[in-house]
N, C-alpha and C positions, 0 to 999 in steps of 0.2 A: 504494500500500500504506500504509494508515493505521497508524502506529507509535507506541508509547509506550515510555518508558524508566523503569525503576524502580531506585531506589537506597536503601540502608538508612537513611541520614540525611544531611542537607545542613547541616552545621554546622562544617566545617573545610576545610583545603586539604591535599592530599597526592597520592599516586600514583593512587589511584582516581579522584580528581577530574579528572586528566588524561584518563583514559579517557572520562569523562562528556562533557567538552568535545569530544573527538574524535567521539563518537557524535552530538553535536549538529551537528557539521559535516556528517556524513553524512546525518542526519535532522533538518534545521533546523526542521521543523514539529512535531516530536514533543514532547509535554508530558513533564514529569518528575514522577513520583510518588515520595513519600518519607514516612517516619514523621514527622520534624520538620524544620523549616527555620529556620535562624538567619541572617537577612539580614546582620547585622553581621559575623559570622565567616565568611560564605560569599558575599561579593559577586560572585564568579565566576559564580554561578548565575543572575545576572540575564539572561544571554543566552538562557535558555530562554523560549519563548513563554508557558508557563504552568507553575507549580509547584503540584502538588496534594498536600496534607498529610493525615495521618490525624487521628483524634480526639486523639492525644497532643499535637498542637500547642497545644491549649487548656489543657493541664495545666501549672501553674506549674513552672518550672525544668526541664521535660522537654527543652527545646532544648539546654541546656548540661550536663545530667546524665542523658543517655539510658541510661547503664549501669544506673541504678536502676530502669528500666522494662523490663528485658529480658523479664520474664514476660508483658508486655502486647504485645510486638512481634509475635508470631504473629497476634493478633487485629487489630492495626493493619493488617497487610498483607492479611489475608484479607477486610478490609472494603472494599477497592477494587473498583470495577466496570470490567472491561475489555471488555465486550460490544461496544463500538463499534470495537474495534481488530482489525486483521488480524495484527499482529505486536507482541509485547511482549518487550523485552530487559531482563532484570534484571541489574544489576551488583551483586554482593553478596559479603560475607564473613559474613553473618548471616541475617537473616530475610526479606529481600526476595524470595528464591527461593520463598517460601511463598505467593505470590499464587495466586488461583484464576482460571482462565479457562474459557471455554465451548468447544464443539466447533469453532467457526469461527475461533478465534484460535490462533496459534502462539506458544509461549513458549520463548525461548532464554535460558538462564541463563549469563551470563558470570561464572564463579565465581572470585573473587579468592583464596578458600581456604574449605574447610569451617570452620565457626565455630570460631575459635581456642580460646576459653575452654571449649568443650565437648569438643574432640577433641585436636588436635595439641599444644596448649600448656596443657592442663588443669592439670597439676602446677604450672606457673609462676603461673597465676592464683589457684590455691587452695593456697597454701603452708601447711604446718602441719596437724596432724591435726584440730584443732578446727574450722578453717575448712572442711575437707573434710566433716566430719560435718554441720555446719550447712547446707552447700550441697548435700549429696547428693540430697535430694528434689527440689530446684529443678533441679539439673543433669540428673537422670534424666528428669524430665518434659520438659525442653527437648530432650534428646537424642532422645527418641521422636518429638517433633514435627519436629525438624530432619531426621531421616531421611525421614519422610513428605514433608516439604516439598521435599527434594532430588529426589524422584521425581515431582514434579508438572510439571516442565518437560519439553518435548518433546526438547530436546537440551541438553547441558552443554558449555561451552567452558572449558578450563583456561588459566590465564595463564602456566604454566610446567610443566616436567617434574615438579617437586616437587608442585605442586598437583594435577596429573593423578594422581599416585600416591596422594595423600590422598583424592581423590574416590573412587577405586577401593576404598581401604582402609576408609573410614568410611561411604560411601554405597552401595558395591557397584555403581557405575555406570561405564561407559566414557565417555571424553570426548576431544575433539580439542583440540590446543593452538593458540591464536592469541595471540602475544605482545602485550602492551600497546604502544601507540604512544608514541614519545618525540620531543620536539622536537629535531631534529638541527641542529647549528650549521654555519655555512659554513666551508670549509677555511681561509680566511684568518684566521679567529678562532683556529683551532687552531694555525696556524704562528706567529702573533704572540704567543701567550701563553707559549711555552716558556721564554723568557728571563726571565720575571717571577716564577717560582716562589719563594715565600717561606715557606710554612707547610703543614702537613698540615691536612686539612679533614674535618669531619663535617657532614653535612646530614641532620637527623633530627628527629622529634618526641622530646621529652625525657621518655620514659616507660620503665618498667622493662624490658620485653622487648627494647627497642632496644639495650641493653647499652652505652650511652654512658658509664656509670660505669667500665666496663673500659678504655675509651680514656683517660679522665681519669686513672685510676690508673697506666696504662702511661706516659703522657706526663709525669706527675708525676715518675716515675723517670728517664725518658730526658732530660727537659729540652728537648726539641724544641718549636718553636713549633706551637701547635694552635689552630685557629679552629673554633668550633662555631656552626652556623646552626640555629635552631629554638627552639621553646618547648615547655613541657609541665609536668606535675605534679612532675617531679623536678628542675626548673631550680634551685630554691633549694638543694637538697641537693648538686647537682653543683657549683654555684658555691662552696659552702663547702668542698668537697673539693679544688678546683682550685688549683694553684700559679700563680705570676705569668706563666708561659709560655703559659697557656691563656686564650683570650679568647672570651667569649660575645657574639654580636651579635643574638640574638633572631630574630624573624620578619622577613624582608626581602622586598623587591619582586623580581620576576623579573629586572629590570635589575641590581639590586645583587647578586643571587645569581650572575648571569653574571660580574660583576666578581670575585667571590670564587672562582669556579671558575678564572678566568684567572690567579689568583695562587697556585694550589694546587700543591704538590709531588705529592700523592696524596690520593685520597679514602679514608678509613677507613670500612669497613662491617662492624662487629663482630657484627651481629645475623643471625639466620636470617630472610631475607626471603622472602615468597611469590614475588615477582619482583624488586623493587628498581629502580625507575626511575632513582634518583639515580646508580646505577652506570653506566647507559648515558649519562645526561646528562654525567657527568664525562668519559667516554671521548670524547664528541662535542667536548669542549673540548681534547682531547689530554691529559687527566689520567688516569694509571693508577689502578687500584683495588686496595686491600689489603682482602680480604674473607674472612669466615669461610666455610670450605669446606662449605657446606650451603645448601639452599634455592635460590632463584632465581639466586643468583650463579653457580651451576654452568652456567646457560644463557647468562649475559651476560658473564662474565669468562673470558678465555683465559689460563691460568696461564703466566707467563713471557713472554707476548706483549702482553697488554693490562692485566696486573696480576698479583698473586700471591695465594695462599690461605694461611690459617693454620688448623690442625687443631682447636685447642681454644680455648674462650673463657676464657683466662686470660692473665695478664700475661706470662709466659714465652713462650708461643706467639706472641702478638702482637708482642712485642719482637724475637724471632728473625725474624719475617716482615719487620719494618721493616728490620732489618740486611741481610737478603737482598735486599730491594727496592732498597736504596741501592747495590747492586753491579751492578744490571741497567740497561742503557740501553734505554729504550722508544722505539719509532718512532711518531711522530705519525700517519702515514698508516695504520698498522695499527690504531690506536685508532679513527680516524674510520671506517675500513672496517667494523670490527666494530659500531660504533654504528649505522651505516646499515641494519643488518639489522632494526632496530626502528623504522623510520620510519613516519610517519602514512600515507604512500602505500601502504606494504606492508600495514599493518593494514587499511586501507580495502579494498584489493584482496582480501585473504584473507577478510574478513568478508562482503563482498558475494558472493563466490563460495560461501561456506558457506551463506548465507541462501538 
């Protein structure tokens, strides 16, 4: 079965990129189609036998500023030819689902979420009346295309219960859930780390909707040690906000990230995630999770057993959750058992059966 993989853009590292590498393990000969490819910021993609880009690759600055070319993304993905393939799997939170295929090709869309800035998080992306007025024609045009694009695939897979609900709400389509794969650590790592906990941990891109500013403000008040892994457009602002008990370490290697997990008291996840791979990663190291009670965390965290939830994205709610967390004794084996539900082996078995 000749297979191709399609992804919105290859210019960063995050949860979706874990999915792509897992798909590569299952389909090692499959080429990767994408709008733009930034070799410098996405060295992980070198494992693919071929990376095919759209005409946007030739436009200056498109690789690093893809958001300015949103209006051209539909055309970019519609321009690809998949006539030689039996199966195409699109991994997408934006335009990659809009590819066109012929009658002899099957298209399965692995939907990370319906396009955030068009649907579920529209208000956050376009704050203020003036920005909404200016963006209205642009958004309405893309919404019409996005709905049509979502109906081009033969089947849709959702990555979480929350995403399944959004697909039904915004696209009017039913979907099956197959959770993304997570690299699960060995039990000995879990047991050896418990005595080394020194700080609370955030692992995230430093952008607005991730709500890292909420964690910084909360820990400024509490004074507890906090370590933040990740980079992004809000990094400078967050560093200016932070007190001396908060440390930023930037983008780190997988090995270094493992070390940071091993020293963590808990992972703080203040944002509404579509799934949230870092929550599962943390649990695989024996690290409980303090998460906002919404989105993918509802699938990955068991309240009182592998972590706890807080109800509102404000300082008071997060502070109370941390106080509650400190009174609970978490069992390492429970954390690892829960993490194993999201293993690569399970993902491969479910996806193969589905196909």
